[in-house]
C-alpha positions in Angstrom: -4.0 41.5 -35.3 -7.2 39.5 -34.6 -5.6 36.3 -35.8 -2.6 36.9 -33.4 -5.0 37.5 -30.5 -7.0 34.3 -31.4 -3.8 32.2 -31.6 -2.6 33.6 -28.3 -5.9 32.9 -26.7 -6.0 29.3 -28.0 -2.4 28.8 -26.9 -3.3 29.9 -23.4 -6.3 27.6 -23.3 -4.2 24.7 -24.5 -1.5 25.3 -21.9 -4.2 25.7 -19.2 -5.9 22.4 -20.1 -2.5 20.6 -20.4 -1.4 21.9 -17.0 -4.7 20.8 -15.4 -4.3 17.4 -16.9 -0.7 17.0 -15.7 -1.6 18.4 -12.2 -4.5 16.0 -11.9 -2.4 13.0 -12.8 0.3 13.9 -10.4 -2.1 13.9 -7.4 -3.9 10.7 -8.2 -2.4 7.2 -7.7 -1.2 5.6 -10.9 -3.3 2.7 -12.2 -0.2 0.8 -13.2 1.5 0.6 -9.8 0.8 0.6 -6.1 1.1 4.0 -4.5 3.7 3.2 -1.8 4.0 5.6 1.2 6.1 6.0 4.2 4.6 5.0 7.6 4.5 8.7 8.5 2.7 9.6 5.2 0.1 6.9 5.7 -0.5 8.0 9.3 -1.0 11.6 8.2 -3.4 10.7 5.4 -5.3 8.4 7.7 -5.9 11.3 10.1 -7.8 13.1 7.2 -9.4 10.1 5.4 -9.3 6.9 7.4 -8.4 3.6 5.5 -6.9 0.4 6.4 -3.1 0.2 6.2 -1.0 -2.5 4.5 2.7 -2.5 5.4 5.2 -4.4 3.4 8.0 -5.1 5.9 11.1 -6.0 3.9 14.9 -5.9 3.8 17.3 -5.1 1.0 18.8 -8.6 1.1 15.5 -10.5 1.1 15.1 -12.5 -2.2 11.4 -13.3 -1.7 10.7 -9.6 -1.0 12.1 -8.8 -4.4 10.1 -11.6 -6.1 7.0 -10.2 -4.4 7.8 -6.7 -5.7 8.2 -8.1 -9.3 5.4 -10.6 -9.4 2.7 -9.9 -6.8 2.7 -6.1 -6.4 2.6 -5.7 -10.2 -0.6 -7.7 -10.7 -3.3 -5.3 -12.1 -6.0 -6.6 -9.8 -3.8 -6.4 -6.7 -2.8 -2.8 -7.7 -6.4 -1.7 -8.2 -7.6 -3.2 -4.9 -4.7 -2.0 -2.8 -4.9 1.6 -4.1 -8.6 1.7 -3.6 -8.8 0.1 -0.1 -5.5 0.6 1.7 -2.7 3.1 2.4 0.2 1.0 1.3 3.5 1.3 3.1 7.0 0.1 2.4 9.0 -0.3 5.6 12.7 -1.4 5.4 13.1 -3.4 8.6 16.8 -2.4 8.7 16.2 1.3 7.8 18.3 3.7 9.9 16.1 6.9 9.7 13.8 7.7 12.7 10.1 7.3 12.1 7.5 9.4 14.0 3.9 8.1 14.2 1.7 10.4 16.3 3.6 11.0 19.5 5.8 8.0 19.2 9.3 8.0 17.6 10.9 4.7 16.4 14.6 4.4 15.8 17.0 1.9 14.5 18.0 -0.6 17.3 21.7 -1.4 16.7 21.7 -4.4 19.1 18.8 -6.1 17.3 20.0 -4.8 13.9 16.4 -3.8 13.1 14.2 -0.8 13.2 12.0 -0.4 16.3 8.9 0.1 14.1 9.5 -3.2 12.3 10.1 -4.9 15.6 6.8 -3.6 17.0 4.8 -4.4 13.9 6.2 -7.9 13.6 5.9 -8.4 17.4 9.5 -9.4 17.5 9.1 -12.2 15.0 11.5 -10.9 12.3 10.6 -12.7 9.1 10.6 -11.3 5.6 8.6 -10.5 3.7 5.8 -9.9 6.2 2.7 -7.9 5.3 1.2 -6.2 8.3 -2.5 -5.1 8.2 -3.8 -2.3 10.4 -7.4 -1.1 10.7 -8.4 2.5 10.2 -7.6 3.3 13.9 -4.0 1.9 13.4 -4.8 -1.2 15.4 -3.3 -4.5 14.4 -5.5 -6.8 12.3 -2.8 -9.3 11.5 0.7 -9.8 10.3 1.2 -12.4 7.6 4.7 -13.6 6.8 6.0 -15.3 3.7 5.9 -14.9 -0.1 2.5 -15.0 -1.8 1.6 -15.3 -5.4 -0.8 -12.6 -6.7 -4.0 -14.8 -6.7 -3.5 -15.8 -3.1 -2.5 -12.3 -2.0 -5.6 -10.9 -3.7 -7.7 -13.3 -1.6 -6.0 -12.1 1.6 -6.3 -8.4 0.8 -9.9 -8.7 -0.1 -10.6 -10.9 3.0 -9.1 -8.3 5.3 -9.9 -5.2 3.3 -13.6 -6.1 2.9 -13.9 -7.0 6.6 -14.8 -10.6 5.7 -12.4 -11.6 8.5 -15.1 -10.4 11.0 -17.7 -12.7 9.5 -16.1 -16.0 8.5 -12.9 -18.0 8.5 -10.5 -17.5 5.7 -10.9 -21.0 4.3 -14.7 -20.5 4.0 -14.2 -17.1 2.4 -11.6 -18.4 -0.1 -13.7 -21.4 -1.1 -17.1 -19.6 -1.4 -17.5 -15.9 -0.9 -14.3 -14.9 -2.8 -15.2 -16.9 -5.8 -18.7 -15.3 -5.9 -17.5 -11.7 -5.3 -14.3 -11.7 -7.4 -15.1 -13.8 -10.4 -12.3 -14.3 -12.9 -9.6 -12.6 -10.8 -7.4 -15.7 -10.6 
């Protein structure tokens, strides 16, 4: 009887530890991929714990968007920095579902064949892929269009994410500061 009780107790402890481990992993971002959110999810999280926002504005037909997904957004250093510094958002520029951010609702604009959120973020310059960077208060830092390889993208995200853009031009950062701070990333 004691043996049965001991085995039952051990089984309960094992199940409890295993459940805790799985629960913990489910709530933390994975280290092997970027934790992509909707614009609404990023806005909600930002209200509780402010961070900069990185928005990948893409379309389903954009070839360079797909290459960026496969090559740039899978780089371990990019993943680590994005998950630590930004709320990362995927925004389909041609998505049909309404998006509500704060008190503003954005809808699909059938005439322009684009989502109003994408039009606003890209300031009407519809080019894909475009990564839009917002500060912690949801103010525009800068949209940057075009495909980027992982090393160049890492320079950009660390430049904007680390607020170096407030202190020096990008060229100066890329040639000096970046190489000192992020040795061996390229």
